[in-house]
N, C-alpha and C positions, 0 to 999 in steps of 0.2 A: 078527712078534715072536713069540718061543717062550713057552711057559708059564712058565719061569723068569725070563725077562726081564720078562713082565707082572707076576709075584709081586713082583720088586724094585721095579718103578716104582710099582705100586700101595701098597706099604708105604711107600715113599719120599714119596709124596705125601699119604699118610693120617696122621690123628692116631692115637695109640696104640690108642684104643679100636676102630678100624677096621682095624687091621693084622692080616693073617692069616698062616696057616701053609700049607705045601704040602699038607697033608691036607684042611684046610678048603677050599682052592681046587680040589682034586680032587673034592670032596663037591659043590661048586657046579657043577663040569663035569658030573657024574653026573646031578643034579638039573635043571639048565639047559641040557642038551646042545644043545637047538635053537639056542641062540646060537652054538654052536661047530662047525657043520656044516662049515666050510672050515677048521676047525683053525688059524684066524688069531687070535692073542690080541691083538687091538687094544684099546689102553686106552680110546680114544675110543668104541668101540663097546660093549665089555663092562663097563667100570668102573661105569657108572651103574647097570646091571643088578645087578653084585656089590654095590654099597653098598646098594641097596634089600633084596637079599636078606639081606645081613648084619644090617640093621635089623629085620627080622621073625623073626630068631633068638630063641629065648627067653633070659632072662637065664642059665639054667643052661648051655644050650649055649654061649654067649659065654663063660661062665667056664671051660668044659671047653676052649674053643679057647685060652685064655690059658695053661693048664696043659698043653697038647699038646706032647709032647717028640718025637712021631714025624716032625716036619718042621721045617724051618728057615724063619723069617721072612725071612731074607736069605741069599742065596748068595754066597759070594766069587766074583768074577770071575776066571776063569782066564785068563791071558795066556800066550801061546806066543811 
């Protein structure tokens, strides 16, 4: 699964307060890179760690995530 697919799947499965932007997912990737050694964005493997990480962010950080316009929460799927 790609990073984009993971983002879409995570946000589809998550309540609004746990939905994330691409930039926040990139931050998680930078901080928790050990989980991504094989660059496989498995929802079964990474999503529990992501949710735990999100729950540790301060309220201010979560507020900034909701106002973040630098990334999209969902990407439209391109069909050829």
